C-alpha positions in Angstrom: 0.0 0.0 0.0 1.4 3.4 -1.1 0.3 5.3 2.0 1.7 2.7 4.4 5.1 2.7 2.7 5.1 6.6 2.7 4.1 6.9 6.4 6.3 4.1 7.9 9.2 3.9 5.5 9.7 7.2 3.7 8.8 9.5 6.6 10.3 7.3 9.3 13.9 7.4 10.6 15.7 4.9 8.3 18.2 4.0 11.1 15.5 2.2 13.2 13.5 0.5 10.4 14.9 -3.0 11.1 14.9 -2.6 14.9 12.4 -4.7 17.0 8.8 -3.2 16.9 9.9 -0.3 14.6 8.9 -1.3 11.1 5.2 -0.4 11.7 3.0 0.4 14.6 1.2 -3.0 14.4 3.5 -4.5 17.1 2.9 -1.7 19.6 -0.8 -1.8 18.8 -0.8 -5.5 19.5 0.9 -5.0 22.9 -1.5 -2.2 23.8 -4.5 -4.4 22.8 -3.2 -7.4 24.9 -2.6 -5.0 27.8 -6.2 -3.6 27.6 -7.7 -7.1 27.4 -5.6 -8.3 30.3 -6.3 -5.5 32.8 -9.9 -4.9 31.8 -11.2 -8.4 31.0 -8.9 -11.4 31.3 -7.3 -10.4 34.6 -10.4 -9.5 36.5 -12.1 -12.8 35.4 -9.0 -14.7 36.5 -9.0 -13.1 39.9 -12.8 -13.3 40.4 -12.7 -16.5 42.6 -9.1 -16.0 43.9 -7.7 -14.2 46.9 -5.4 -11.2 46.3 -1.8 -12.0 45.8 0.9 -10.7 48.1 3.3 -9.0 45.8 5.3 -6.7 48.1 8.7 -8.2 47.4 8.0 -8.3 43.6 6.7 -4.7 43.6 9.6 -3.5 45.7 12.1 -5.1 43.2 10.1 -3.6 40.3 10.1 -0.1 41.8 13.8 -0.2 42.5 14.6 -1.5 39.0 12.6 1.4 37.5 14.6 3.9 39.6 17.8 2.4 38.3 16.6 2.3 34.7 15.3 5.9 34.7 18.5 7.1 36.4 20.5 5.3 33.7 18.5 7.0 31.0 19.2 10.5 32.4 22.9 9.7 32.9 23.3 8.2 29.4 21.6 11.1 27.6 23.9 13.5 29.4 26.9 11.3 28.4 26.0 11.8 24.7 25.4 15.5 25.0 21.7 15.7 25.6 20.7 17.7 28.7 18.0 20.2 29.6 20.3 23.1 28.4 20.5 21.4 25.0 16.8 22.1 24.4 16.7 25.8 25.4 16.9 26.6 21.7 15.9 24.6 18.6 17.8 21.4 18.5 17.8 20.2 14.9 17.0 16.6 14.1 20.0 14.8 12.7 19.7 11.4 11.0 23.4 10.9 10.7 24.8 7.5 11.5 27.4 8.6 14.0 28.4 6.7 17.2 27.0 9.5 19.4 23.7 9.8 17.7 23.2 6.1 17.3 23.8 5.7 21.1 21.3 8.4 21.8 18.8 6.6 19.5 19.4 3.3 21.3 18.7 5.1 24.6 15.4 6.4 23.2 14.4 2.9 22.0 15.3 1.6 25.5 12.9 4.2 27.0 10.2 2.9 24.8 10.8 -0.7 26.1 10.7 0.7 29.6 7.2 1.9 28.9 6.3 -1.6 27.8 7.6 -2.9 31.1 5.6 -0.2 33.0 2.4 -1.8 31.8 3.0 -4.3 34.6 2.0 -1.6 37.0 -1.7 -2.2 36.1 -1.3 -6.0 36.2 -0.1 -5.6 39.8 -3.4 -3.8 40.6 -5.4 -6.6 39.1 -3.5 -9.4 40.9 -3.9 -7.6 44.2 -7.6 -7.1 43.5 -7.4 -3.3 43.5 -9.5 -3.0 40.3 -10.7 0.5 41.3 -7.2 1.7 40.7 -7.4 0.5 37.2 -8.9 3.8 36.3 -9.4 5.5 32.9 -6.5 7.9 33.8 -4.2 5.1 34.7 -4.9 2.9 31.7 -5.0 5.7 29.1 -1.8 7.3 30.5 0.1 4.0 30.1 -1.2 3.1 26.7 -0.9 6.6 25.2 2.6 7.2 26.6 3.8 3.9 25.1 2.5 4.9 21.7 4.0 8.4 21.9 7.4 6.9 22.8 7.1 4.7 19.7 6.4 7.8 17.6 9.5 9.4 19.2 11.8 6.5 18.2 10.3 6.2 14.8 10.4 9.8 13.7 12.3 12.1 16.2 14.6 9.7 18.1 17.5 12.3 18.5 15.6 15.6 18.1 14.1 18.2 20.3 11.3 15.8 21.4 13.9 14.1 23.8 13.2 17.0 26.2 10.0 15.4 27.2 11.6 12.0 27.7 14.4 13.4 29.8 12.0 15.4 32.0 9.7 12.3 32.3 12.7 10.2 33.4 13.5 12.7 36.2 9.9 12.7 37.4 9.8 8.9 37.3 12.9 8.6 39.5 11.1 10.7 42.1 7.8 8.8 41.7 9.3 5.3 41.9 11.5 6.3 44.8 8.3 7.3 46.7 6.6 4.1 45.7 9.6 2.0 46.7 9.9 3.7 50.2 6.2 3.5 50.8 6.3 -0.3 50.7 8.1 -0.2 54.1 5.5 0.0 56.8 7.7 2.0 59.1 7.9 4.8 56.6 4.3 4.9 55.4 3.1 7.4 58.0 5.9 9.8 57.3 5.4 9.5 53.5 1.7 10.0 53.6 1.8 13.8 53.5 4.1 13.6 50.4 1.6 11.6 48.4 -0.4 14.6 46.9 2.8 16.2 45.8 3.6 13.2 43.5 0.5 14.2 41.5 1.5 17.9 41.7 4.9 17.1 40.3 3.4 15.2 37.4 1.1 18.1 36.6 4.0 20.5 36.7 5.8 18.2 34.3 2.9 18.3 31.8 2.8 22.1 32.2 6.5 22.4 31.4 6.1 20.1 28.4 3.2 22.1 27.0 5.2 25.3 27.3 8.2 23.7 25.6 5.9 22.4 22.8 4.5 25.9 22.3 8.0 27.4 22.1 9.0 24.7 19.7 6.0 25.4 17.4 6.5 29.2 17.7 10.1 29.1 16.6 9.3 26.6 13.9 11.8 24.0 15.1 12.3 20.9 13.0 9.6 18.8 14.6 7.0 17.2 12.3 3.6 19.0 12.4 1.8 15.6 12.6 3.7 14.6 15.7 2.9 18.0 17.4 -0.8 17.5 16.3 -0.9 14.2 18.2 1.3 15.0 21.1 0.0 18.5 22.2 -3.7 17.5 22.7 -2.7 14.3 24.4 -0.7 16.1 27.0 -3.6 18.5 27.6 -6.0 15.5 28.1 -3.6 13.8 30.5 -3.0 17.0 32.5 -6.8 17.5 32.8 -7.3 13.9 34.0 -4.5 14.3 36.6 -6.0 17.6 37.7 -9.5 16.0 38.2 -7.8 13.1 40.0 -6.0 15.5 42.3 -9.2 17.5 43.0 -11.2 14.4 43.7 -8.6 12.6 45.8 -7.1 15.4 47.9 -9.0 18.7 47.6 -12.6 17.4 48.0 -11.5 14.8 50.6 -9.7 17.5 52.6 -12.8 19.6 52.5 -15.0 16.8 53.8 -12.6 16.2 56.7 
């Protein structure tokens, strides 16, 4: 099909065409479909007549591993010359096959695979019979972030879009550090006042990303219009959903108390 070849071969980054999951979005769509079926249908049905699993050790190991992986991403981007200061002006996309850029591209692909692993978050909820936590916000955020990371690798793997990935990695280090520490019962009471600020940090992250996207569009940086058209409204939707979650979970509850 001509349009398929144009979108996913001619427009895509030729350096990643033969990488796993990168020839077309069908592989990522399949993973997202399996994820949705597992956490919304198959998982709840499997757990219907079973007791919740005790996954504290597994979840602790998972949270710690995510801290390590996100920290490695930040460090590795810095090592190849990508930091927050890099994106204060238009950073042109470069499709050169140089050792530095190829390493940066490999890091971006690794981030995408981390987002695949992060889908396990929701599976933990299902296995612990906390189906209420499998909310629209949680599921949509995981699925959409994975697809957006795929778009980043496919089309802008070493461009200005890496700002969002870098910022997200910093936020995830903080977030998973909180989750890891909150597993320990002796720390739960001390950490409880911090919990609302995890959501605030995420909303601040989305605000910074929106401002950065606006600046990118204003200065006509080399970021495909189609990518902006998908990314910008998605960040707005997620910000709104996080805001409503914060209002419902902390503002209203505090008012009732």
